[in-house]
C-alpha positions as CSV (number, residue, x, y, z in Angstrom):
1,X,76.8,-13.9,8.0
2,X,78.3,-11.3,10.6
3,X,76.0,-9.0,12.6
4,X,76.0,-5.4,11.2
5,X,76.5,-3.0,14.4
6,X,74.0,0.3,13.6
7,X,73.1,1.5,17.2
8,X,75.6,3.6,19.5
9,X,75.2,3.9,22.8
10,X,76.3,7.2,24.3
11,X,77.4,7.2,28.6
12,X,78.7,10.4,29.7
13,X,79.5,11.6,33.3
14,X,77.0,13.4,35.7
15,X,74.4,12.4,32.8
16,X,74.6,8.1,32.4
17,X,73.4,6.4,29.7
18,X,72.1,8.7,26.5
19,X,68.6,7.6,25.2
20,X,69.9,8.5,21.5
21,X,67.7,8.2,19.3
22,X,68.4,6.2,15.8
23,X,71.1,8.1,13.3
24,X,73.7,8.9,15.7
25,X,77.2,8.9,14.5
26,X,80.8,8.9,15.8
27,X,84.1,10.2,14.3
28,X,87.1,8.6,16.0
29,X,89.4,11.9,14.7
30,X,92.1,11.4,12.4
31,X,93.7,13.1,9.6
32,X,91.7,14.3,6.9
33,X,93.9,14.0,3.3
34,X,93.3,16.0,0.5
35,X,95.5,15.6,-2.7
36,X,97.8,18.6,-4.3
37,X,97.1,18.4,-7.7
38,X,100.3,19.6,-9.9
39,X,99.9,20.0,-13.6
40,X,100.2,16.5,-14.4
41,X,98.2,15.4,-11.9
42,X,98.5,14.9,-8.1
43,X,101.7,15.1,-6.4
44,X,100.9,14.2,-3.2
45,X,98.4,15.0,-0.4
46,X,98.2,17.1,2.6
47,X,97.0,16.1,5.7
48,X,95.0,18.3,8.6
49,X,93.9,17.0,11.7
50,X,90.3,16.7,12.6
51,X,89.3,16.4,16.1
52,X,87.3,13.5,17.4
53,X,83.3,14.1,17.3
54,X,79.6,12.4,18.2
55,X,76.8,13.6,17.0
56,X,73.3,12.1,18.1
57,X,69.8,13.3,18.9
58,X,67.7,12.4,22.4
59,X,63.7,12.4,22.7
60,X,62.6,15.5,25.1
61,X,62.0,14.0,28.0
62,X,61.2,15.4,31.4
63,X,64.7,13.9,32.6
64,X,66.7,15.7,29.9
65,X,68.3,19.1,31.8
66,X,69.2,21.0,28.8
67,X,71.8,23.8,30.8
68,X,73.6,20.5,32.3
69,X,74.0,19.2,28.4
70,X,74.6,22.8,26.8
71,X,77.3,23.2,29.6
72,X,79.4,19.6,29.5
73,X,83.3,20.7,29.0
74,X,86.1,18.0,30.0
75,X,84.0,14.8,30.1
76,X,85.3,11.6,29.2
77,X,82.6,10.0,26.0
78,X,81.9,6.4,26.0
79,X,80.5,5.1,23.0
80,X,80.0,1.6,22.2
81,X,78.2,0.2,19.4
82,X,75.8,-2.5,19.4
83,X,78.4,-5.6,18.7
84,X,80.5,-4.5,21.9
85,X,83.0,-2.3,20.1
86,X,83.9,0.6,22.6
87,X,85.8,4.6,22.5
88,X,86.5,6.7,24.9
89,X,86.4,10.6,23.9
90,X,88.8,11.6,26.2
91,X,88.2,15.5,27.4
92,X,84.9,16.4,25.4
93,X,82.9,19.5,25.7
94,X,79.6,20.2,23.9
95,X,81.2,22.0,20.7
96,X,77.6,24.2,19.8
97,X,74.4,24.6,22.2
98,X,71.8,21.5,21.9
99,X,68.7,22.8,19.1
100,X,65.5,21.4,19.9
101,X,63.4,21.3,17.2
102,X,59.8,18.2,16.3
103,X,60.6,17.3,20.3
104,X,64.5,16.0,19.5
105,X,67.6,17.9,20.8
106,X,70.7,17.8,18.2
107,X,73.9,17.1,20.4
108,X,77.2,17.6,19.0
109,X,80.1,17.1,20.9
110,X,83.9,16.8,20.3
111,X,87.2,15.8,22.0
112,X,91.0,16.6,22.5
113,X,91.1,12.6,21.2
114,X,89.4,9.3,20.8
115,X,90.5,5.5,21.7
116,X,89.6,2.0,21.6
117,X,88.7,0.9,25.3
118,X,89.2,-2.8,25.4
C-alpha cells in the first residue's frame, strides 16, 4: 500500500528549516476556473490567476524572531513533503503579519511562481 504524505517541511533563507506544526498547506498556484452560465446551462469557464501560497503554524519558542518573520520578502521558499516531493515558491513574501495565538504563530506566504524541484 502506498504511503500517504501528511507533513510539509519549509526551508526559508535566513531562517532555515521552519519547525511547522501539523496542518500546514501548500497551493502551487495556477488558474482558478469558474463556470460561465448561460440560459441553457454552462457555456464554458473563465480563468483568473492564483498566486502560489503556503500556510503554516510554528510554536512560539525562544528562537523564533517575529520581526524577521513579518518582514520576509523576496525569498525562495523550499517546500518538501514526507514522501520527498519538493517545490520552490520563488520571490515569496509574508502576505499577512504573523498572528500569535495560543502559543503558535500563524504564517501565510505568497510568491510569484511555484515549480517542482527534482
